[in-house]
All heavy atoms as a GROMACS GRO file, in nm:
protein
  590
    1MET      N    1   0.085  -0.118   0.000
    1MET     CA    2   0.000   0.000   0.000
    1MET      C    3   0.089   0.124   0.000
    1MET      O    4   0.194   0.126   0.063
    1MET     CB    5  -0.090  -0.002   0.123
    1MET     CG    6  -0.176   0.120   0.135
    1MET     SD    7  -0.306   0.104   0.255
    1MET     CE    8  -0.420   0.008   0.161
    2LYS      N    9   0.045   0.226  -0.068
    2LYS     CA   10   0.120   0.351  -0.079
    2LYS      C   11   0.068   0.451   0.024
    2LYS      O   12  -0.052   0.473   0.036
    2LYS     CB   13   0.102   0.406  -0.221
    2LYS     CG   14   0.168   0.538  -0.243
    2LYS     CD   15   0.315   0.522  -0.274
    2LYS     CE   16   0.372   0.654  -0.321
    2LYS     NZ   17   0.478   0.703  -0.241
    3ALA      N   18   0.161   0.510   0.099
    3ALA     CA   19   0.126   0.610   0.200
    3ALA      C   20   0.173   0.748   0.154
    3ALA      O   21   0.271   0.761   0.081
    3ALA     CB   22   0.189   0.576   0.333
    4ASP      N   23   0.102   0.849   0.199
    4ASP     CA   24   0.142   0.987   0.170
    4ASP      C   25   0.248   1.036   0.268
    4ASP      O   26   0.332   1.119   0.233
    4ASP     CB   27   0.019   1.079   0.176
    4ASP     CG   28  -0.084   1.039   0.072
    4ASP    OD1   29  -0.054   1.051  -0.048
    4ASP    OD2   30  -0.194   0.993   0.111
    5GLU      N   31   0.243   0.985   0.392
    5GLU     CA   32   0.340   1.022   0.494
    5GLU      C   33   0.372   0.898   0.578
    5GLU      O   34   0.292   0.805   0.585
    5GLU     CB   35   0.286   1.133   0.584
    5GLU     CG   36   0.260   1.262   0.508
    5GLU     CD   37   0.247   1.382   0.598
    5GLU    OE1   38   0.321   1.391   0.698
    5GLU    OE2   39   0.163   1.467   0.566
    6THR      N   40   0.490   0.899   0.641
    6THR     CA   41   0.534   0.785   0.721
    6THR      C   42   0.577   0.833   0.858
    6THR      O   43   0.640   0.938   0.872
    6THR     CB   44   0.652   0.713   0.652
    6THR    OG1   45   0.610   0.671   0.523
    6THR    CG2   46   0.697   0.592   0.732
    7LEU      N   47   0.544   0.753   0.959
    7LEU     CA   48   0.583   0.780   1.097
    7LEU      C   49   0.662   0.660   1.148
    7LEU      O   50   0.611   0.548   1.148
    7LEU     CB   51   0.460   0.804   1.185
    7LEU     CG   52   0.486   0.822   1.335
    7LEU    CD1   53   0.570   0.947   1.361
    7LEU    CD2   54   0.355   0.829   1.411
    8ASP      N   55   0.786   0.682   1.189
    8ASP     CA   56   0.873   0.575   1.238
    8ASP      C   57   0.861   0.564   1.390
    8ASP      O   58   0.905   0.653   1.462
    8ASP     CB   59   1.017   0.603   1.197
    8ASP     CG   60   1.112   0.492   1.236
    8ASP    OD1   61   1.068   0.390   1.295
    8ASP    OD2   62   1.232   0.504   1.207
    9CYS      N   63   0.800   0.455   1.435
    9CYS     CA   64   0.789   0.427   1.578
    9CYS      C   65   0.865   0.300   1.614
    9CYS      O   66   0.834   0.233   1.712
    9CYS     CB   67   0.642   0.413   1.618
    9CYS     SG   68   0.549   0.567   1.606
   10TYR      N   69   0.964   0.267   1.533
   10TYR     CA   70   1.044   0.145   1.550
   10TYR      C   71   1.109   0.146   1.689
   10TYR      O   72   1.173   0.242   1.728
   10TYR     CB   73   1.152   0.139   1.443
   10TYR     CG   74   1.219   0.004   1.433
   10TYR    CD1   75   1.174  -0.091   1.342
   10TYR    CD2   76   1.326  -0.028   1.515
   10TYR    CE1   77   1.235  -0.216   1.333
   10TYR    CE2   78   1.387  -0.152   1.506
   10TYR     CZ   79   1.342  -0.245   1.416
   10TYR     OH   80   1.401  -0.367   1.408
   11GLY      N   81   1.087   0.037   1.765
   11GLY     CA   82   1.148   0.022   1.896
   11GLY      C   83   1.074   0.089   2.010
   11GLY      O   84   1.110   0.070   2.126
   12LEU      N   85   0.970   0.166   1.981
   12LEU     CA   86   0.894   0.232   2.086
   12LEU      C   87   0.789   0.137   2.143
   12LEU      O   88   0.728   0.060   2.070
   12LEU     CB   89   0.826   0.358   2.033
   12LEU     CG   90   0.918   0.468   1.980
   12LEU    CD1   91   0.834   0.584   1.928
   12LEU    CD2   92   1.014   0.515   2.089
   13MET      N   93   0.769   0.145   2.273
   13MET     CA   94   0.671   0.061   2.339
   13MET      C   95   0.546   0.142   2.374
   13MET      O   96   0.550   0.264   2.381
   13MET     CB   97   0.731   0.002   2.469
   13MET     CG   98   0.857  -0.082   2.444
   13MET     SD   99   0.834  -0.219   2.330
   13MET     CE  100   0.734  -0.326   2.427
   14CYS      N  101   0.436   0.071   2.394
   14CYS     CA  102   0.309   0.130   2.431
   14CYS      C  103   0.327   0.222   2.551
   14CYS      O  104   0.399   0.184   2.645
   14CYS     CB  105   0.210   0.017   2.463
   14CYS     SG  106   0.046   0.073   2.501
   15PRO      N  107   0.271   0.339   2.549
   15PRO     CA  108   0.172   0.395   2.458
   15PRO      C  109   0.231   0.487   2.352
   15PRO      O  110   0.158   0.557   2.282
   15PRO     CB  111   0.082   0.475   2.551
   15PRO     CG  112   0.178   0.533   2.651
   15PRO     CD  113   0.282   0.422   2.671
   16MET      N  114   0.362   0.490   2.338
   16MET     CA  115   0.426   0.589   2.251
   16MET      C  116   0.385   0.580   2.103
   16MET      O  117   0.363   0.684   2.041
   16MET     CB  118   0.578   0.584   2.266
   16MET     CG  119   0.626   0.635   2.402
   16MET     SD  120   0.556   0.795   2.450
   16MET     CE  121   0.627   0.903   2.326
   17PRO      N  122   0.372   0.461   2.042
   17PRO     CA  123   0.330   0.460   1.902
   17PRO      C  124   0.194   0.525   1.879
   17PRO      O  125   0.175   0.599   1.783
   17PRO     CB  126   0.328   0.310   1.866
   17PRO     CG  127   0.431   0.251   1.957
   17PRO     CD  128   0.414   0.326   2.086
   18ILE      N  129   0.100   0.502   1.971
   18ILE     CA  130  -0.033   0.564   1.958
   18ILE      C  131  -0.024   0.714   1.984
   18ILE      O  132  -0.085   0.794   1.912
   18ILE     CB  133  -0.134   0.497   2.054
   18ILE    CG1  134  -0.150   0.349   2.019
   18ILE    CG2  135  -0.268   0.569   2.051
   18ILE    CD1  136  -0.204   0.322   1.880
   19PHE      N  137   0.051   0.752   2.084
   19PHE     CA  138   0.067   0.895   2.114
   19PHE      C  139   0.128   0.968   1.994
   19PHE      O  140   0.078   1.072   1.952
   19PHE     CB  141   0.155   0.914   2.239
   19PHE     CG  142   0.186   1.057   2.267
   19PHE    CD1  143   0.090   1.141   2.323
   19PHE    CD2  144   0.311   1.110   2.236
   19PHE    CE1  145   0.118   1.275   2.347
   19PHE    CE2  146   0.340   1.243   2.260
   19PHE     CZ  147   0.243   1.326   2.316
   20LYS      N  148   0.236   0.914   1.939
   20LYS     CA  149   0.302   0.979   1.825
   20LYS      C  150   0.212   0.980   1.702
   20LYS      O  151   0.213   1.075   1.624
   20LYS     CB  152   0.435   0.912   1.797
   20LYS     CG  153   0.541   0.944   1.901
   20LYS     CD  154   0.676   0.890   1.862
   20LYS     CE  155   0.784   0.940   1.953
   20LYS     NZ  156   0.829   1.074   1.920
   21THR      N  157   0.132   0.874   1.684
   21THR     CA  158   0.037   0.870   1.573
   21THR      C  159  -0.065   0.982   1.588
   21THR      O  160  -0.098   1.051   1.491
   21THR     CB  161  -0.034   0.733   1.566
   21THR    OG1  162   0.065   0.632   1.544
   21THR    CG2  163  -0.138   0.729   1.456
   22SER      N  164  -0.115   0.999   1.708
   22SER     CA  165  -0.214   1.104   1.735
   22SER      C  166  -0.158   1.243   1.702
   22SER      O  167  -0.226   1.325   1.640
   22SER     CB  168  -0.256   1.097   1.881
   22SER     OG  169  -0.352   1.194   1.910
   23VAL      N  170  -0.035   1.268   1.742
   23VAL     CA  171   0.028   1.397   1.716
   23VAL      C  172   0.052   1.415   1.566
   23VAL      O  173   0.021   1.520   1.509
   23VAL     CB  174   0.160   1.410   1.795
   23VAL    CG1  175   0.238   1.533   1.752
   23VAL    CG2  176   0.132   1.415   1.945
   24LYS      N  177   0.106   1.313   1.500
   24LYS     CA  178   0.139   1.321   1.358
   24LYS      C  179   0.014   1.337   1.271
   24LYS      O  180   0.016   1.410   1.171
   24LYS     CB  181   0.217   1.196   1.316
   24LYS     CG  182   0.252   1.188   1.169
   24LYS     CD  183   0.352   1.293   1.130
   24LYS     CE  184   0.395   1.274   0.985
   24LYS     NZ  185   0.484   1.380   0.940
   25MET      N  186  -0.094   1.270   1.310
   25MET     CA  187  -0.215   1.273   1.228
   25MET      C  188  -0.270   1.414   1.215
   25MET      O  189  -0.333   1.446   1.114
   25MET     CB  190  -0.321   1.179   1.288
   25MET     CG  191  -0.436   1.152   1.194
   25MET     SD  192  -0.388   1.081   1.036
   25MET     CE  193  -0.411   0.910   1.068
   26LYS      N  194  -0.241   1.502   1.308
   26LYS     CA  195  -0.285   1.641   1.299
   26LYS      C  196  -0.219   1.714   1.183
   26LYS      O  197  -0.272   1.812   1.134
   26LYS     CB  198  -0.257   1.713   1.431
   26LYS     CG  199  -0.339   1.661   1.547
   26LYS     CD  200  -0.299   1.724   1.677
   26LYS     CE  201  -0.377   1.658   1.791
   26LYS     NZ  202  -0.328   1.700   1.922
   27ASP      N  203  -0.102   1.665   1.138
   27ASP     CA  204  -0.030   1.726   1.027
   27ASP      C  205  -0.063   1.662   0.893
   27ASP      O  206  -0.018   1.710   0.789
   27ASP     CB  207   0.121   1.715   1.049
   27ASP     CG  208   0.168   1.796   1.169
   27ASP    OD1  209   0.103   1.897   1.202
   27ASP    OD2  210   0.270   1.758   1.230
   28VAL      N  211  -0.137   1.552   0.895
   28VAL     CA  212  -0.173   1.481   0.772
   28VAL      C  213  -0.302   1.542   0.717
   28VAL      O  214  -0.398   1.562   0.790
   28VAL     CB  215  -0.192   1.330   0.800
   28VAL    CG1  216  -0.241   1.256   0.676
   28VAL    CG2  217  -0.062   1.269   0.850
   29ALA      N  218  -0.303   1.573   0.589
   29ALA     CA  219  -0.421   1.632   0.527
   29ALA      C  220  -0.536   1.532   0.522
   29ALA      O  221  -0.514   1.411   0.508
   29ALA     CB  222  -0.387   1.679   0.386
   30ILE      N  223  -0.658   1.583   0.532
   30ILE     CA  224  -0.777   1.498   0.523
   30ILE      C  225  -0.777   1.424   0.389
   30ILE      O  226  -0.749   1.483   0.284
   30ILE     CB  227  -0.904   1.581   0.541
   30ILE    CG1  228  -0.910   1.634   0.686
   30ILE    CG2  229  -1.029   1.498   0.509
   30ILE    CD1  230  -1.022   1.731   0.712
   31GLY      N  231  -0.801   1.293   0.396
   31GLY     CA  232  -0.803   1.210   0.276
   31GLY      C  233  -0.670   1.144   0.244
   31GLY      O  234  -0.662   1.057   0.159
   32LYS      N  235  -0.564   1.184   0.315
   32LYS     CA  236  -0.432   1.128   0.292
   32LYS      C  237  -0.407   1.007   0.385
   32LYS      O  238  -0.476   0.990   0.485
   32LYS     CB  239  -0.322   1.232   0.315
   32LYS     CG  240  -0.332   1.350   0.222
   32LYS     CD  241  -0.312   1.310   0.077
   32LYS     CE  242  -0.316   1.429  -0.015
   32LYS     NZ  243  -0.297   1.394  -0.154
   33VAL      N  244  -0.307   0.926   0.350
   33VAL     CA  245  -0.278   0.803   0.423
   33VAL      C  246  -0.146   0.816   0.497
   33VAL      O  247  -0.045   0.858   0.440
   33VAL     CB  248  -0.273   0.682   0.327
   33VAL    CG1  249  -0.231   0.555   0.399
   33VAL    CG2  250  -0.409   0.663   0.260
   34LEU      N  251  -0.148   0.777   0.625
   34LEU     CA  252  -0.029   0.774   0.709
   34LEU      C  253   0.012   0.629   0.730
   34LEU      O  254  -0.071   0.545   0.765
   34LEU     CB  255  -0.057   0.840   0.845
   34LEU     CG  256   0.055   0.829   0.950
   34LEU    CD1  257   0.178   0.909   0.905
   34LEU    CD2  258   0.006   0.875   1.085
   35GLU      N  259   0.140   0.600   0.710
   35GLU     CA  260   0.195   0.468   0.742
   35GLU      C  261   0.272   0.481   0.873
   35GLU      O  262   0.358   0.567   0.887
   35GLU     CB  263   0.290   0.421   0.633
   35GLU     CG  264   0.359   0.289   0.668
   35GLU     CD  265   0.464   0.248   0.567
   35GLU    OE1  266   0.507   0.334   0.486
   35GLU    OE2  267   0.503   0.130   0.569
   36VAL      N  268   0.239   0.395   0.970
   36VAL     CA  269   0.311   0.390   1.096
   36VAL      C  270   0.391   0.261   1.097
   36VAL      O  271   0.336   0.153   1.075
   36VAL     CB  272   0.214   0.393   1.217
   36VAL    CG1  273   0.292   0.388   1.348
   36VAL    CG2  274   0.125   0.516   1.212
   37ILE      N  275   0.521   0.272   1.121
   37ILE     CA  276   0.608   0.155   1.130
   37ILE      C  277   0.643   0.135   1.277
   37ILE      O  278   0.698   0.224   1.341
   37ILE     CB  279   0.736   0.174   1.048
   37ILE    CG1  280   0.700   0.202   0.901
   37ILE    CG2  281   0.826   0.050   1.059
   37ILE    CD1  282   0.817   0.246   0.817
   38ALA      N  283   0.609   0.018   1.330
   38ALA     CA  284   0.630  -0.010   1.472
   38ALA      C  285   0.679  -0.154   1.491
   38ALA      O  286   0.673  -0.236   1.399
   38ALA     CB  287   0.500   0.012   1.549
   39THR      N  288   0.726  -0.181   1.612
   39THR     CA  289   0.768  -0.316   1.648
   39THR      C  290   0.688  -0.370   1.766
   39THR      O  291   0.694  -0.489   1.794
   39THR     CB  292   0.919  -0.320   1.683
   39THR    OG1  293   0.947  -0.217   1.778
   39THR    CG2  294   1.004  -0.298   1.558
   40ASP      N  295   0.615  -0.285   1.834
   40ASP     CA  296   0.535  -0.326   1.950
   40ASP      C  297   0.406  -0.393   1.903
   40ASP      O  298   0.324  -0.331   1.836
   40ASP     CB  299   0.503  -0.202   2.036
   40ASP     CG  300   0.422  -0.235   2.160
   40ASP    OD1  301   0.405  -0.354   2.192
   40ASP    OD2  302   0.377  -0.139   2.226
   41GLU      N  303   0.390  -0.520   1.937
   41GLU     CA  304   0.272  -0.598   1.896
   41GLU      C  305   0.141  -0.534   1.941
   41GLU      O  306   0.037  -0.552   1.879
   41GLU     CB  307   0.281  -0.740   1.952
   41GLU     CG  308   0.388  -0.826   1.888
   41GLU     CD  309   0.348  -0.874   1.750
   41GLU    OE1  310   0.229  -0.901   1.726
   41GLU    OE2  311   0.439  -0.887   1.666
   42GLY      N  312   0.145  -0.458   2.050
   42GLY     CA  313   0.025  -0.396   2.103
   42GLY      C  314  -0.041  -0.298   2.007
   42GLY      O  315  -0.160  -0.270   2.018
   43ILE      N  316   0.035  -0.248   1.912
   43ILE     CA  317  -0.022  -0.149   1.819
   43ILE      C  318  -0.135  -0.209   1.737
   43ILE      O  319  -0.228  -0.138   1.700
   43ILE     CB  320   0.085  -0.086   1.728
   43ILE    CG1  321   0.030   0.043   1.665
   43ILE    CG2  322   0.134  -0.184   1.624
   43ILE    CD1  323   0.131   0.128   1.594
   44LYS      N  324  -0.130  -0.339   1.712
   44LYS     CA  325  -0.233  -0.400   1.627
   44LYS      C  326  -0.372  -0.386   1.689
   44LYS      O  327  -0.468  -0.358   1.619
   44LYS     CB  328  -0.200  -0.547   1.601
   44LYS     CG  329  -0.077  -0.564   1.514
   44LYS     CD  330  -0.056  -0.705   1.472
   44LYS     CE  331   0.024  -0.780   1.574
   44LYS     NZ  332   0.060  -0.916   1.533
   45LYS      N  333  -0.383  -0.401   1.819
   45LYS     CA  334  -0.511  -0.385   1.887
   45LYS      C  335  -0.538  -0.238   1.917
   45LYS      O  336  -0.649  -0.188   1.896
   45LYS     CB  337  -0.512  -0.466   2.017
   45LYS     CG  338  -0.645  -0.462   2.090
   45LYS     CD  339  -0.641  -0.546   2.216
   45LYS     CE  340  -0.582  -0.462   2.326
   45LYS     NZ  341  -0.591  -0.517   2.459
   46ASP      N  342  -0.436  -0.169   1.963
   46ASP     CA  343  -0.453  -0.030   2.006
   46ASP      C  344  -0.491   0.063   1.892
   46ASP      O  345  -0.572   0.154   1.909
   46ASP     CB  346  -0.326   0.022   2.072
   46ASP     CG  347  -0.293  -0.047   2.203
   46ASP    OD1  348  -0.384  -0.112   2.260
   46ASP    OD2  349  -0.178  -0.037   2.248
   47ILE      N  350  -0.434   0.042   1.774
   47ILE     CA  351  -0.460   0.134   1.663
   47ILE      C  352  -0.604   0.121   1.614
   47ILE      O  353  -0.665   0.220   1.572
   47ILE     CB  354  -0.357   0.116   1.548
   47ILE    CG1  355  -0.351   0.243   1.463
   47ILE    CG2  356  -0.389  -0.004   1.462
   47ILE    CD1  357  -0.291   0.362   1.529
   48ALA      N  358  -0.660   0.000   1.620
   48ALA     CA  359  -0.800  -0.019   1.580
   48ALA      C  360  -0.892   0.060   1.673
   48ALA      O  361  -0.984   0.129   1.628
   48ALA     CB  362  -0.836  -0.167   1.580
   49SER      N  363  -0.866   0.053   1.802
   49SER     CA  364  -0.946   0.129   1.900
   49SER      C  365  -0.928   0.279   1.879
   49SER      O  366  -1.024   0.355   1.885
   49SER     CB  367  -0.906   0.092   2.042
   49SER     OG  368  -0.936  -0.041   2.068
   50TRP      N  369  -0.803   0.321   1.854
   50TRP     CA  370  -0.776   0.463   1.833
   50TRP      C  371  -0.851   0.514   1.710
   50TRP      O  372  -0.910   0.622   1.714
   50TRP     CB  373  -0.625   0.485   1.820
   50TRP     CG  374  -0.590   0.628   1.800
   50TRP    CD1  375  -0.574   0.724   1.896
   50TRP    CD2  376  -0.568   0.694   1.675
   50TRP    NE1  377  -0.543   0.845   1.839
   50TRP    CE2  378  -0.539   0.829   1.703
   50TRP    CE3  379  -0.570   0.653   1.542
   50TRP    CZ2  380  -0.512   0.923   1.603
   50TRP    CZ3  381  -0.543   0.746   1.443
   50TRP    CH2  382  -0.514   0.880   1.474
   51CYS      N  383  -0.849   0.437   1.602
   51CYS     CA  384  -0.920   0.479   1.480
   51CYS      C  385  -1.070   0.490   1.504
   51CYS      O  386  -1.134   0.585   1.458
   51CYS     CB  387  -0.891   0.381   1.366
   51CYS     SG  388  -0.727   0.401   1.296
   52ASN      N  389  -1.128   0.394   1.577
   52ASN     CA  390  -1.271   0.400   1.609
   52ASN      C  391  -1.303   0.523   1.691
   52ASN      O  392  -1.405   0.589   1.669
   52ASN     CB  393  -1.315   0.274   1.683
   52ASN     CG  394  -1.323   0.154   1.592
   52ASN    OD1  395  -1.344   0.167   1.472
   52ASN    ND2  396  -1.306   0.036   1.649
   53THR      N  397  -1.216   0.557   1.784
   53THR     CA  398  -1.239   0.672   1.872
   53THR      C  399  -1.224   0.805   1.798
   53THR      O  400  -1.300   0.898   1.823
   53THR     CB  401  -1.140   0.668   1.990
   53THR    OG1  402  -1.160   0.547   2.063
   53THR    CG2  403  -1.159   0.786   2.084
   54THR      N  404  -1.128   0.812   1.707
   54THR     CA  405  -1.098   0.939   1.640
   54THR      C  406  -1.169   0.959   1.507
   54THR      O  407  -1.163   1.067   1.450
   54THR     CB  408  -0.946   0.952   1.616
   54THR    OG1  409  -0.903   0.845   1.531
   54THR    CG2  410  -0.869   0.951   1.747
   55GLY      N  411  -1.232   0.853   1.455
   55GLY     CA  412  -1.304   0.866   1.329
   55GLY      C  413  -1.215   0.855   1.206
   55GLY      O  414  -1.255   0.897   1.097
   56ASN      N  415  -1.096   0.799   1.223
   56ASN     CA  416  -1.008   0.776   1.109
   56ASN      C  417  -1.024   0.630   1.064
   56ASN      O  418  -1.075   0.546   1.138
   56ASN     CB  419  -0.862   0.806   1.146
   56ASN     CG  420  -0.843   0.953   1.174
   56ASN    OD1  421  -0.858   1.036   1.087
   56ASN    ND2  422  -0.813   0.987   1.298
   57GLU      N  423  -0.980   0.600   0.942
   57GLU     CA  424  -1.003   0.467   0.885
   57GLU      C  425  -0.875   0.383   0.886
   57GLU      O  426  -0.774   0.422   0.827
   57GLU     CB  427  -1.053   0.480   0.741
   57GLU     CG  428  -1.084   0.348   0.676
   57GLU     CD  429  -1.133   0.362   0.534
   57GLU    OE1  430  -1.144   0.476   0.483
   57GLU    OE2  431  -1.160   0.258   0.471
   58LEU      N  432  -0.882   0.269   0.952
   58LEU     CA  433  -0.772   0.174   0.951
   58LEU      C  434  -0.782   0.095   0.821
   58LEU      O  435  -0.877   0.022   0.798
   58LEU     CB  436  -0.781   0.081   1.072
   58LEU     CG  437  -0.676  -0.030   1.080
   58LEU    CD1  438  -0.536   0.028   1.082
   58LEU    CD2  439  -0.702  -0.114   1.203
   59LEU      N  440  -0.684   0.113   0.733
   59LEU     CA  441  -0.687   0.050   0.602
   59LEU      C  442  -0.624  -0.088   0.602
   59LEU      O  443  -0.676  -0.181   0.540
   59LEU     CB  444  -0.616   0.138   0.499
   59LEU     CG  445  -0.674   0.277   0.477
   59LEU    CD1  446  -0.584   0.358   0.385
   59LEU    CD2  447  -0.815   0.268   0.421
   60GLU      N  448  -0.510  -0.101   0.670
   60GLU     CA  449  -0.437  -0.227   0.663
   60GLU      C  450  -0.333  -0.235   0.774
   60GLU      O  451  -0.275  -0.135   0.814
   60GLU     CB  452  -0.366  -0.238   0.528
   60GLU     CG  453  -0.292  -0.366   0.505
   60GLU     CD  454  -0.226  -0.373   0.368
   60GLU    OE1  455  -0.231  -0.274   0.291
   60GLU    OE2  456  -0.168  -0.477   0.339
   61ILE      N  457  -0.311  -0.357   0.822
   61ILE     CA  458  -0.201  -0.388   0.912
   61ILE      C  459  -0.128  -0.505   0.852
   61ILE      O  460  -0.189  -0.608   0.823
   61ILE     CB  461  -0.249  -0.425   1.055
   61ILE    CG1  462  -0.325  -0.309   1.119
   61ILE    CG2  463  -0.129  -0.466   1.141
   61ILE    CD1  464  -0.386  -0.343   1.254
   62CYS      N  465   0.002  -0.490   0.828
   62CYS     CA  466   0.080  -0.602   0.776
   62CYS      C  467   0.213  -0.609   0.850
   62CYS      O  468   0.260  -0.509   0.903
   62CYS     CB  469   0.099  -0.591   0.626
   62CYS     SG  470   0.180  -0.441   0.571
   63GLU      N  471   0.269  -0.729   0.854
   63GLU     CA  472   0.398  -0.750   0.920
   63GLU      C  473   0.501  -0.796   0.819
   63GLU      O  474   0.470  -0.875   0.731
   63GLU     CB  475   0.384  -0.854   1.031
   63GLU     CG  476   0.297  -0.807   1.145
   63GLU     CD  477   0.294  -0.904   1.261
   63GLU    OE1  478   0.404  -0.938   1.311
   63GLU    OE2  479   0.184  -0.945   1.299
   64GLU      N  480   0.621  -0.743   0.834
   64GLU     CA  481   0.729  -0.775   0.742
   64GLU      C  482   0.862  -0.764   0.815
   64GLU      O  483   0.897  -0.658   0.866
   64GLU     CB  484   0.724  -0.677   0.624
   64GLU     CG  485   0.828  -0.698   0.519
   64GLU     CD  486   0.814  -0.597   0.406
   64GLU    OE1  487   0.702  -0.583   0.352
   64GLU    OE2  488   0.914  -0.531   0.376
   65ASP      N  489   0.936  -0.872   0.824
   65ASP     CA  490   1.068  -0.874   0.886
   65ASP      C  491   1.069  -0.814   1.026
   65ASP      O  492   1.157  -0.734   1.061
   65ASP     CB  493   1.170  -0.800   0.798
   65ASP     CG  494   1.188  -0.864   0.661
   65ASP    OD1  495   1.178  -0.987   0.653
   65ASP    OD2  496   1.210  -0.791   0.563
   66GLY      N  497   0.970  -0.850   1.108
   66GLY     CA  498   0.964  -0.801   1.246
   66GLY      C  499   0.909  -0.662   1.262
   66GLY      O  500   0.902  -0.610   1.373
   67GLU      N  501   0.869  -0.599   1.153
   67GLU     CA  502   0.809  -0.466   1.158
   67GLU      C  503   0.659  -0.477   1.132
   67GLU      O  504   0.616  -0.556   1.049
   67GLU     CB  505   0.868  -0.374   1.053
   67GLU     CG  506   1.012  -0.339   1.074
   67GLU     CD  507   1.066  -0.246   0.966
   67GLU    OE1  508   0.999  -0.223   0.864
   67GLU    OE2  509   1.177  -0.198   0.985
   68ILE      N  510   0.584  -0.395   1.202
   68ILE     CA  511   0.440  -0.387   1.181
   68ILE      C  512   0.414  -0.257   1.106
   68ILE      O  513   0.455  -0.149   1.150
   68ILE     CB  514   0.365  -0.390   1.315
   68ILE    CG1  515   0.399  -0.519   1.390
   68ILE    CG2  516   0.214  -0.378   1.292
   68ILE    CD1  517   0.367  -0.514   1.537
   69HIS      N  518   0.349  -0.268   0.992
   69HIS     CA  519   0.315  -0.151   0.909
   69HIS      C  520   0.165  -0.129   0.916
   69HIS      O  521   0.088  -0.217   0.880
   69HIS     CB  522   0.360  -0.172   0.765
   69HIS     CG  523   0.508  -0.186   0.751
   69HIS    ND1  524   0.586  -0.083   0.706
   69HIS    CD2  525   0.591  -0.289   0.777
   69HIS    CE1  526   0.712  -0.122   0.706
   69HIS    NE2  527   0.717  -0.247   0.747
   70VAL      N  528   0.127  -0.012   0.965
   70VAL     CA  529  -0.014   0.023   0.982
   70VAL      C  530  -0.045   0.139   0.889
   70VAL      O  531   0.029   0.238   0.886
   70VAL     CB  532  -0.042   0.064   1.128
   70VAL    CG1  533  -0.187   0.104   1.146
   70VAL    CG2  534  -0.004  -0.046   1.225
   71PHE      N  535  -0.154   0.127   0.814
   71PHE     CA  536  -0.194   0.232   0.720
   71PHE      C  537  -0.328   0.289   0.765
   71PHE      O  538  -0.426   0.216   0.779
   71PHE     CB  539  -0.204   0.175   0.579
   71PHE     CG  540  -0.072   0.128   0.526
   71PHE    CD1  541  -0.025   0.000   0.550
   71PHE    CD2  542   0.010   0.216   0.453
   71PHE    CE1  543   0.098  -0.043   0.503
   71PHE    CE2  544   0.132   0.173   0.405
   71PHE     CZ  545   0.176   0.045   0.431
   72ILE      N  546  -0.330   0.421   0.786
   72ILE     CA  547  -0.448   0.490   0.838
   72ILE      C  548  -0.483   0.605   0.743
   72ILE      O  549  -0.396   0.685   0.707
   72ILE     CB  550  -0.421   0.549   0.976
   72ILE    CG1  551  -0.365   0.442   1.072
   72ILE    CG2  552  -0.546   0.614   1.034
   72ILE    CD1  553  -0.293   0.501   1.189
   73LYS      N  554  -0.610   0.614   0.708
   73LYS     CA  555  -0.657   0.726   0.626
   73LYS      C  556  -0.724   0.828   0.716
   73LYS      O  557  -0.813   0.794   0.794
   73LYS     CB  558  -0.756   0.676   0.520
   73LYS     CG  559  -0.802   0.783   0.426
   73LYS     CD  560  -0.889   0.724   0.316
   73LYS     CE  561  -0.925   0.826   0.212
   73LYS     NZ  562  -1.005   0.766   0.106
   74ARG      N  563  -0.680   0.952   0.704
   74ARG     CA  564  -0.742   1.059   0.784
   74ARG      C  565  -0.874   1.098   0.721
   74ARG      O  566  -0.880   1.135   0.604
   74ARG     CB  567  -0.652   1.180   0.793
   74ARG     CG  568  -0.715   1.287   0.880
   74ARG     CD  569  -0.624   1.398   0.914
   74ARG     NE  570  -0.698   1.491   1.000
   74ARG     CZ  571  -0.661   1.615   1.024
   74ARG    NH1  572  -0.549   1.660   0.973
   74ARG    NH2  573  -0.734   1.692   1.101
   75LEU      N  574  -0.981   1.088   0.800
   75LEU     CA  575  -1.114   1.120   0.751
   75LEU      C  576  -1.166   1.253   0.804
   75LEU      O  577  -1.259   1.308   0.748
   75LEU     CB  578  -1.212   1.008   0.786
   75LEU     CG  579  -1.181   0.872   0.724
   75LEU    CD1  580  -1.285   0.769   0.768
   75LEU    CD2  581  -1.176   0.881   0.574
   76GLN      N  582  -1.110   1.302   0.913
   76GLN     CA  583  -1.158   1.428   0.969
   76GLN      C  584  -1.047   1.506   1.033
   76GLN      O  585  -0.947   1.462   1.066
   76GLN     CB  586  -1.271   1.410   1.067
   76GLN     CG  587  -1.267   1.285   1.150
   76GLN     CD  588  -1.385   1.279   1.245
   76GLN    OE1  589  -1.420   1.377   1.306
   76GLN    NE2  590  -1.446   1.165   1.256
   0.00000   0.00000   0.00000
């Protein structure tokens, strides 16, 4: 999947990936896609809840070589 912006949260533990995603998403234009790269397994559950709470769309979660790639579309 192609992202418009990327946020590197490699090596950060909960709650930092969600916190940094929340801050970064404010700079992402509506309709654009943010890719978050993380290693903390907790992001897979936490990001779904965060998207439901904030009204953003979780497009995809995939894992590759120990990295978790999360793609979020900003809706508001």
